[in-house]
C-alpha positions in Angstrom: -23.7 32.3 5.6 -25.0 35.9 5.1 -25.7 38.1 2.1 -22.1 39.5 2.2 -20.8 36.0 1.3 -22.5 36.2 -2.1 -21.9 38.3 -5.2 -24.7 40.1 -7.1 -25.3 37.1 -9.4 -25.9 34.8 -6.4 -22.5 33.1 -6.5 -20.3 32.7 -3.5 -17.5 35.1 -2.9 -14.1 33.4 -2.4 -12.9 33.2 1.1 -9.8 35.3 1.8 -6.6 33.3 1.6 -5.5 32.1 5.0 -2.0 32.4 6.3 -1.5 28.7 5.7 -2.6 29.0 2.1 -0.4 32.0 1.5 2.6 30.1 2.9 1.8 27.1 0.7 1.4 29.3 -2.4 4.7 30.9 -1.8 6.5 27.6 -1.3 4.7 26.0 -4.2 5.5 28.8 -6.6 9.1 29.4 -5.5 11.5 29.5 -8.5 8.5 29.0 -10.8 7.5 25.8 -9.0 10.9 24.2 -9.6 12.0 24.4 -5.9 9.0 22.3 -4.9 9.7 19.9 -7.8 13.2 19.5 -6.6 12.1 18.6 -3.1 9.4 16.2 -4.4 11.7 14.3 -6.7 14.7 14.2 -4.2 12.6 12.9 -1.3 10.9 10.4 -3.6 14.3 9.1 -4.6 15.1 8.6 -1.0 11.8 6.9 -0.4 12.3 4.5 -3.3 15.9 3.7 -2.2 14.7 2.9 1.3 11.8 0.8 0.0 14.2 -1.2 -2.2 16.5 -1.9 0.7 14.1 -2.5 3.6 10.6 -3.3 2.5 9.3 -6.7 3.5 6.9 -6.8 0.5 8.8 -8.2 -2.5 6.7 -6.3 -5.2 7.5 -3.1 -3.3 11.3 -3.8 -3.2 11.2 -4.5 -6.9 9.4 -1.2 -7.5 12.0 0.8 -5.5 14.9 -0.8 -7.3 13.6 0.6 -10.6 11.9 3.8 -9.5 14.9 5.2 -7.6 16.7 5.8 -10.9 13.7 7.6 -12.4 13.5 9.9 -9.4 17.2 10.5 -9.4 17.2 11.4 -13.1 14.2 13.8 -12.4 16.1 15.4 -9.6 19.1 16.1 -11.9 16.8 17.4 -14.6 15.2 19.9 -12.2 18.7 21.1 -11.1 19.3 21.7 -14.8 16.0 23.6 -15.1 16.9 25.8 -12.1 20.3 26.6 -13.8 18.6 27.5 -17.1 16.1 29.7 -15.2 18.9 31.5 -13.4 20.7 32.2 -16.6 17.6 33.1 -18.5 14.5 33.8 -16.4 12.1 33.3 -19.4 13.7 30.0 -20.6 11.2 27.5 -21.9 13.3 24.7 -20.4 12.2 26.0 -17.0 8.6 26.9 -17.8 5.4 25.2 -16.9 5.1 23.2 -20.1 8.6 21.7 -19.5 7.6 20.8 -16.0 4.5 19.1 -17.3 6.5 17.1 -19.9 9.0 16.1 -17.1 6.1 14.9 -14.9 4.9 12.6 -17.7 8.4 11.2 -18.2 8.8 10.7 -14.5 5.5 8.9 -14.2 6.5 6.6 -17.0 9.9 5.9 -15.4 8.6 5.4 -11.8 5.2 3.8 -12.3 4.7 2.4 -15.8 8.2 0.9 -16.4 8.2 -0.9 -13.0 4.6 -2.0 -13.7 5.4 -3.5 -17.1 8.6 -5.1 -15.8 6.8 -6.8 -13.0 4.0 -7.9 -15.3 6.5 -9.5 -17.7 8.3 -11.3 -14.9 5.0 -12.5 -13.5 3.9 -13.8 -16.9 7.2 -15.7 -17.0 6.5 -17.5 -13.7 7.6 -15.2 -10.9 5.0 -15.4 -8.1 6.3 -12.4 -6.1 5.6 -9.7 -8.7 2.1 -8.6 -7.7 0.2 -7.7 -4.6 -2.7 -9.9 -3.5 -5.4 -7.5 -4.8 -4.2 -8.1 -8.4 -4.9 -11.8 -7.9 -8.2 -11.2 -6.3 -9.4 -9.0 -9.1 -8.3 -11.3 -11.8 -10.0 -14.2 -10.1 -13.2 -12.1 -9.7 -13.1 -11.5 -13.5 -12.9 -15.2 -14.2 -15.9 -15.8 -11.8 -17.9 -13.0 -13.5 -17.3 -14.6 -16.8 -18.2 -18.1 -15.6 -20.9 -17.5 -13.1 -22.3 -14.0 -13.6 -21.0 -12.7 -10.3 -17.5 -11.8 -9.1 -18.2 -13.0 -5.5 -17.8 -16.3 -3.7 -20.4 -17.1 -1.0 -19.4 -17.6 2.7 -19.6 -21.4 2.4 -17.4 -21.5 -0.7 -14.8 -19.3 1.0 -14.9 -21.5 4.1 -14.2 -24.6 1.9 -10.9 -23.0 0.6 -7.6 -23.9 2.2 -6.8 -21.6 5.1 -4.1 -19.7 3.2 -6.5 -19.1 0.3 -9.5 -17.8 2.2 -8.3 -14.2 2.2 -7.9 -14.3 -1.6 -11.4 -15.7 -1.8 -12.9 -12.4 -0.7 -13.5 -9.6 -3.2 -14.1 -6.4 -1.2 -14.8 -4.3 -4.2 -17.8 -3.2 -6.1 -18.8 -5.5 -9.1 -17.4 -3.2 -11.7 -13.8 -3.8 -10.5 -14.0 -7.4 -12.0 -13.9 -5.9 -15.5 -10.2 -5.4 -15.0 -9.8 -9.1 -14.5 -11.6 -10.0 -17.8 -8.5 -9.7 -20.1 -6.7 -12.5 -18.2 -9.9 -14.6 -18.0 -10.4 -14.3 -21.7 -6.8 -14.4 -23.0 -4.8 -16.3 -20.4 -1.6 -15.4 -18.6 0.4 -12.7 -20.5 2.0 -9.5 -19.4 -0.6 -7.4 -21.2 -3.5 -9.2 -19.5 -2.2 -8.3 -16.0 -4.9 -6.2 -14.3 -2.4 -3.5 -13.5 -1.9 -2.8 -17.2 -5.6 -1.9 -17.6 -5.6 0.0 -14.3 -2.8 2.2 -15.9 -4.7 2.6 -19.1 -7.9 3.7 -17.4 -5.9 6.0 -15.1 -4.0 7.7 -18.0 -7.2 8.1 -20.0 -9.2 9.7 -17.2 -6.4 12.0 -16.1 -5.7 13.0 -19.7 -9.4 14.0 -20.3 -9.5 15.8 -16.9 -6.4 17.9 -17.7 -7.7 18.7 -21.2 -10.9 19.9 -19.7 -9.1 22.1 -17.2 -6.8 23.7 -19.8 -9.6 24.8 -22.1 -10.0 28.5 -22.4 -12.4 30.0 -19.9 -15.3 31.9 -21.3 -15.3 35.3 -19.7 -18.7 36.9 -19.3 -18.8 40.4 -21.0 -21.5 43.0 -21.3 -23.9 42.7 -24.2 -27.3 43.7 -25.5 -28.9 40.7 -23.9 -27.4 41.5 -20.5 -27.1 45.3 -20.0 -26.8 45.0 -16.3 -23.4 43.2 -16.5 -20.2 45.1 -17.5 -17.0 43.6 -18.8 -14.2 43.7 -16.3 -10.9 45.1 -17.8 -9.1 43.6 -14.8 -10.5 40.1 -15.5 -9.6 40.4 -19.2 -6.1 41.7 -18.5 -5.7 38.9 -15.9 -6.7 36.1 -18.2 -3.2 35.2 -19.4 -1.9 35.3 -15.8 -4.8 33.2 -14.6 -4.1 30.7 -17.4 -0.4 30.5 -16.3 -1.4 29.9 -12.7 -4.0 27.4 -13.7 -1.5 25.4 -15.8 1.1 25.5 -13.0 -1.5 24.4 -10.5 -2.5 21.6 -12.9 1.1 20.3 -13.1 1.3 20.2 -9.3 -2.0 18.4 -9.0 -1.0 15.8 -11.6 2.4 15.3 -9.9 0.6 14.5 -6.6 -1.7 12.1 -8.3 0.9 10.2 -10.3 4.6 10.6 -9.4 4.1 10.9 -5.7 5.6 7.6 -4.4 2.3 6.5 -2.7 0.7 6.8 -6.2 3.5 5.4 -8.3 4.1 2.5 -5.9 0.4 1.7 -5.7 0.0 1.6 -9.4 3.1 -0.5 -10.1 2.3 -3.2 -7.4 -1.4 -3.2 -6.9 -3.1 -0.4 -8.7 -6.8 -0.8 -8.1 -7.1 2.6 -6.3 -5.7 4.7 -9.2 -8.5 4.4 -11.8 -11.0 5.1 -9.0 -9.0 8.3 -8.0 -8.6 9.4 -11.6 -12.3 9.0 -12.4 -13.1 11.1 -9.3 -10.7 13.8 -10.4 -12.3 13.7 -13.9 -15.7 14.1 -12.3 -14.5 17.2 -10.4 -13.0 18.7 -13.6 -16.4 18.1 -15.4 -18.2 19.8 -12.6 -15.8 22.8 -12.8 -16.9 23.1 -16.5 -20.6 22.7 -15.7 -20.7 19.3 -17.4 -22.8 17.5 -14.9 -23.7 14.6 -17.2 -20.0 13.8 -17.6 -19.4 14.3 -13.9 -22.1 11.9 -13.0 -20.8 9.3 -15.5 -17.2 9.6 -14.2 -18.0 9.4 -10.5 -20.6 6.7 -11.2 -18.0 4.6 -12.9 -15.7 5.1 -9.9 -18.5 4.2 -7.5 -19.1 1.0 -9.5 -15.5 0.1 -8.8 -15.0 0.9 -5.1 -16.8 2.2 -2.1 -14.3 5.0 -1.6 -16.0 6.8 -4.5 -19.4 6.8 -2.9 -18.7 9.8 -0.5 -17.3 11.7 -3.4 -20.5 11.0 -5.4 -22.6 12.2 -2.5 -20.7 15.5 -2.1 -20.7 16.1 -5.8 -24.5 15.5 -5.9 -25.0 18.1 -3.1 -22.8 20.5 -5.1 -24.8 20.0 -8.3 -28.2 20.4 -6.5 -27.0 23.6 -5.0 -26.1 24.9 -8.5 -29.5 23.9 -9.9 -32.0 21.1 -9.8 -31.3 20.4 -13.5 -27.6 20.0 -12.7 -28.4 17.7 -9.8 -30.7 15.5 -12.0 -28.0 15.3 -14.7 -25.3 14.2 -12.2 -27.6 11.8 -10.3 -28.4 9.8 -13.5 -24.8 8.6 -13.7 -23.6 8.9 -10.1 -26.5 6.8 -8.7 -27.6 4.9 -11.8 -24.3 3.3 -12.7 -23.4 1.8 -9.2 -26.9 0.4 -8.9 -26.8 -1.1 -12.4 -23.5 -2.7 -11.5 -24.9 -4.2 -8.3 -28.1 -5.6 -9.8 -26.6 -8.7 -11.6 -24.6 -9.7 -8.5 -27.6 -9.2 -6.3 -29.8 -11.4 -8.6 -27.2 -14.2 -8.9 -26.2 -14.4 -5.2 -27.2 -11.6 -2.8 -25.6 -13.3 0.2 -22.2 -13.5 -1.5 -22.5 -9.8 -2.4 -23.2 -8.9 1.3 -20.4 -11.2 2.6 -17.8 -9.6 0.3 -18.8 -6.0 0.1 -20.1 -5.4 3.6 -19.3 -8.1 6.1 -15.6 -8.5 5.2 -14.6 -4.8 5.2 -16.4 -4.4 8.5 -14.4 -7.1 10.1 -17.1 -9.9 10.2 -15.6 -12.2 7.5 -14.0 -15.6 8.0 -10.6 -13.9 8.0 -9.5 -10.4 8.9 -8.4 -7.8 6.4 -4.6 -7.3 6.2 -5.2 -3.5 6.0 -3.5 -2.6 9.3 -1.6 0.7 9.0 -1.0 2.3 12.4 -3.5 5.2 12.1 -5.5 6.3 15.1 -8.6 4.1 14.3 -6.5 1.0 14.0 -4.5 1.7 17.2 -7.7 2.4 19.2 -9.3 -0.8 17.8 -6.4 -2.9 18.9 -5.2 -1.3 22.1 -8.4 -0.4 24.1 -11.1 -2.6 25.5 -14.0 -2.6 23.0 -11.6 -0.7 20.8 -13.4 -1.6 17.6 -16.6 -0.2 19.0 -14.9 3.0 20.1 -13.2 3.4 16.7 -16.5 2.8 14.9 -18.2 5.3 17.1 -15.5 7.9 16.4 -15.9 7.2 12.7 -19.6 7.6 12.8 -19.3 10.8 14.8 -16.9 12.2 12.3 -19.3 11.3 9.5 -22.2 13.0 11.3 -20.1 16.2 11.8 -19.2 16.1 8.1 -22.9 15.6 7.2 -23.9 18.6 9.3 -21.2 20.7 7.6 -22.4 19.5 4.2 -25.9 20.6 5.0 -25.0 24.0 6.6 -22.2 25.0 4.2 -22.6 23.0 1.0 -19.8 23.3 -1.5 -20.8 25.8 -4.2 -17.8 25.3 -6.5 -15.9 22.3 -7.8 -12.8 23.5 -5.9 -14.7 23.6 -2.6 -16.1 20.2 -3.4 -12.6 18.8 -3.9 -11.6 20.3 -0.5 -14.6 18.8 1.2 -13.8 15.3 -0.3 -10.2 15.6 0.6 -10.6 16.6 4.3 -13.6 14.2 4.7 -11.7 11.2 3.4 -8.6 12.1 5.4 -10.7 12.0 8.6 -12.3 8.7 7.6 -9.0 7.0 6.7 -7.4 8.1 10.0 -10.4 6.7 12.0 -11.2 3.5 10.2 -10.3 0.4 12.2 -8.8 -1.3 9.1 -7.0 0.9 6.7 -3.9 1.2 4.5 -1.3 3.9 4.3 -1.8 3.9 0.5 -5.3 5.2 0.9 -3.8 8.6 1.7 -3.4 9.1 -2.1 -7.1 10.1 -2.2 -7.1 13.1 0.2 -3.7 14.2 -1.1 -4.9 14.2 -4.7 -8.2 15.9 -3.9 -6.6 18.7 -1.9 -4.0 19.2 -4.6 -6.7 19.3 -7.3 -8.6 22.2 -5.7 -6.3 25.1 -6.8 -6.4 23.9 -10.4 -10.2 23.7 -10.3 -10.4 27.1 -8.7 -8.5 28.7 -11.6 -10.1 26.7 -14.4 -13.8 27.1 -13.9 -16.4 28.2 -16.5 -17.8 31.7 -16.6 -19.8 30.8 -13.5 -17.1 28.9 -11.7 -14.5 31.5 -12.4 -16.4 34.1 -10.5 -15.8 32.1 -7.3 -12.0 32.6 -7.4 -10.1 35.9 -7.0 -8.3 37.1 -10.1 -4.6 36.6 -10.2 -4.0 40.3 -10.3 -5.9 40.8 -7.1 -4.2 37.8 -5.5 -0.8 39.0 -6.4 -1.3 42.3 -4.6 -2.4 40.8 -1.3 
């Protein structure tokens, strides 16, 4: 990176929009964003219908049978918005605010309603209304309450009946057991279902993140204390346009983190990934607002729940250190301190059980194998080639080394570039992992969708990294 890549104040100039990005922007903003909304909801309705008719997983079939009506209603609603926009281009019914309200309604109809319905039926005795991870987390909460650790040791797992050994493993960080405490304390009821609390945590984290991104950006203007800087009339004039683009980008980002079928289905049937994702998105929003204490706490909480958040914490830490040593120290306190604090009790109670569950089982060295077997390249290589698992592991390590080199040579200087780094990095990891799930794609999709909203919603320092909407519109 040379001097031309930086502005006079030391910040990084935004890279010019590539052809792919311009094409995406045109498609995303067509008809005020409604064209993409229509495609999203219509295709989601098809996915839900196919899932209801063909899935071999009963919780998934139950989700599809309910969610299809929510997606169909949303499709009809967007058709109405397009009609209103055609008759009156400035109609509020077709504006960004209306799109945001519809997103909330669709998430309620396609994720929360199926979730509550399945939780109620499960509390009434149905045994096919939750995926295995819900049972695992609830049992880990009971063990945490009774024994001080959510993990069973290898010998204890071996003593379980063959069909229960898989459920004996808890391949999560210790903090995940917190979501199992309501059922351990209050017994079997619909509201003690771990998925209910996954949804509460997800909604709270996303709500705070969106609120942060929608707050007014402080624009740096000339003043007696800084005679070298001059106010930019273009930036002041562009502020309302930037705010509109920011809100539209925020609606799209929230859609792809909530109503996208891979997210809605995951929350309704299993759900443990959604609070982790939402906390990571909150951490990125805090970083965009230069709130590194909050960013550290958010990503630290996520890392105390699941290993997937650890790479995000690392990239955020590099970003914060690049901004300033003080920012790095503030973020590190939570990003590193909280996961360590969560691990200490489990380590003290039974360190061997911690290693067995958190490391040996995910790496394929447990008593049983993980059911995560989506046909991505890493899984196919591991199963089809001689020494396939070694080859897949080597490819994964190689990809990690390349990402590490990139992180050192071109560290992310904005929250938006941090989100892109996390999105592409996790996408590579998911594709190359020997054992993985299709649902894990919700992480890179959400991170990549979050980047445009972050780019348009930064503080006075973050905002200088993105082109003004006026300049972007003339390109």
